C-alpha positions as CSV (number, residue, x, y, z in Angstrom):
1,M,-8.5,7.1,-1.1
2,L,-7.8,3.4,-2.9
3,I,-5.8,3.5,-6.5
4,H,-6.7,-0.1,-7.9
5,N,-4.1,-1.6,-10.6
6,W,-1.1,0.5,-9.8
7,H,1.4,-2.3,-10.9
8,K,0.0,-1.5,-14.6
9,L,2.0,2.2,-13.6
10,N,5.4,2.2,-15.2
11,D,8.1,3.8,-12.2
12,E,7.6,7.2,-13.6
13,N,4.2,7.9,-13.5
14,R,4.1,6.0,-10.5
15,Q,6.4,8.6,-8.4
16,H,3.6,11.5,-10.3
17,A,0.7,9.6,-8.8
18,I,2.2,9.9,-5.2
19,N,2.8,12.8,-5.7
20,F,-0.5,13.7,-7.0
21,L,-2.1,11.4,-3.7
22,N,0.1,13.0,-1.1
23,K,-1.3,16.9,-2.4
24,L,-4.5,15.5,-2.3
25,K,-3.8,13.9,1.4
26,N,-1.9,17.2,2.5
27,D,-5.1,19.6,1.0
28,G,-7.2,17.6,3.5
29,I,-9.4,16.4,0.2
30,C,-8.6,12.5,1.7
31,L,-7.6,11.4,4.6
32,K,-5.2,7.9,3.7
33,I,-3.7,6.9,0.4
34,G,-3.6,3.3,-0.4
35,I,-3.2,1.1,-3.5
36,S,-4.0,-2.6,-4.1
37,V,-1.8,-5.2,-4.6
38,Y,-2.2,-8.7,-6.0
39,E,1.3,-10.3,-5.3
40,V,3.1,-10.3,-1.9
41,N,6.6,-9.0,-3.9
42,E,4.7,-6.3,-4.6
43,I,4.3,-4.5,-1.2
44,E,7.8,-3.9,0.0
45,S,8.6,-1.0,-3.1
46,Y,5.2,0.9,-2.1
47,C,5.2,0.9,2.1
48,K,7.0,3.3,2.7
49,S,4.6,5.6,0.5
50,I,1.1,4.9,1.2
51,D,-1.2,5.0,4.2
52,I,-3.5,1.8,3.4
53,I,-2.2,-1.4,1.1
54,Q,-5.1,-3.4,0.6
55,A,-4.8,-7.2,-0.6
56,P,-6.7,-10.3,-1.6
57,L,-7.5,-12.7,1.4
58,N,-9.5,-15.8,0.1
59,F,-9.3,-19.8,0.0
60,F,-7.5,-19.7,-3.1
61,N,-5.4,-17.2,-1.8
62,M,-3.6,-17.1,1.2
63,S,0.1,-16.1,0.7
64,F,-0.6,-12.9,2.4
65,L,-1.5,-14.5,5.5
66,L,2.2,-16.1,5.4
67,D,4.4,-13.7,4.4
68,S,6.6,-12.1,6.4
69,L,7.3,-9.0,5.6
70,V,3.1,-8.7,5.6
71,L,3.2,-10.1,9.3
72,E,5.8,-7.5,10.3
73,L,3.7,-4.4,8.3
74,H,0.3,-5.9,10.2
75,N,2.2,-6.1,13.7
76,Q,3.7,-2.4,12.7
77,S,0.4,-0.8,12.5
78,L,-1.1,-2.3,15.6
79,Q,1.6,-0.7,17.3
80,G,1.0,2.7,15.8
81,P,1.6,5.3,13.6
82,R,5.0,3.6,10.9
83,S,8.4,3.4,12.3
84,W,10.5,3.3,9.6
């Protein structure tokens, strides 16, 4: 389950949403939870709480391909379950 416009929620609502999404996942309603991000700086604060981060990649926006955190997360995903 992917949530769009995550950045529009305030911190309290994000925490409620994470709790709700984790409940859905724990109850077997969905296998993985994730968010869509639109800026590289949105990733770090969420990457420990979710399974999937969807990011834009196109000819005009390649910033995600060049970011060290994104590359590190990608390499970790290739190695198996999260280690953080």
